[in-house]
Steps between C-alpha positions, in 0.01 A plus 500: 500500500480876555807698393757502779580867443135602540431272796625737772297793372179302467491359853313658789575268790428625855802640692730372223766686305645330192857627465574329170378245249739383233517223246787257564621302198541123508848382593707248698460457877711276724351383831663233719738416218220438249466739206151571372367750251328786677183581305413847379302665778378825647682606817286720727650666809316700761406574859185471708400704804792742506528688830734662750501337842387709796710270721846502342461761222607247232330463163312176449311333216439149375736483203431244228571381151279289277617323186231426243607261222366562152414130475308472829377162624216651706675448834640734766785434745564717805875455561552541876842601635694341782670663797396853592379592149588866435605446137295464185668199339458439125152350454611193310323237706811316609410200710707325759534128537723211407463508122554816294201581282421785267385812686125565493540796260666268248202265541258782412390616846443866587728550804496750789785580740504758781698641791208437744472867591849618590804591294793336680568141613553609861272466806475875567169532314341313791479819708228630265168324576371504140831375356491223760147404390589516129794267556295274723204447269339808347733528198366167370141616544576835334713379209293203388186695395719769339691241296180326393353832385821581312495159331135540401571846357804376308346188347133598487397198706531370854758238595415130512708401804720666758788372711729628772846346531790563731725347760607620847307825552340441160356177639363700791340741253337200328361369830369847589336532159339158530361576846405870467446564129357179355220712350757663269559164334239334276322223691638236264857597589471599868724213608772567245729712711852364470753507778 
């Protein structure tokens, strides 16, 4: 894996600004009452398509973070938020469901999380047409190729499989991705979107 500290400076991704890339040491993590050991990983934070709205004068961008484990299993998980998005949650790959399981990062997945194009979990972004489109579906189509390029740059090889998981609005993101962006997923895994 490429050095985490040098990763940000070596990337030239379209319309993307990497704000930071830092190595995070292994340590304990408790999710849903289950403690796991968080693996050593590179935490990359950034923004895509930064702009000032001509409609409401607010600043917009698709904020994201990607966590790249040192011991990568070749897989990528897009962690979709619920509700109105608006917050970049820690990209740990937490999954919802009846039984608590280790987050995807602990299992060796590279994980992406985003705010879907607006910086507050309120509906006011909807007045801006582009923010509305990013929330609706374009953030998924914009972030997925960026994350795959970042992963390839970091590990020196393309991913084997990709997944998108979420519930509530995250489930909607998964359905949108399956219907509009199936070409972003390898043919062998096109049906592996998780709701």
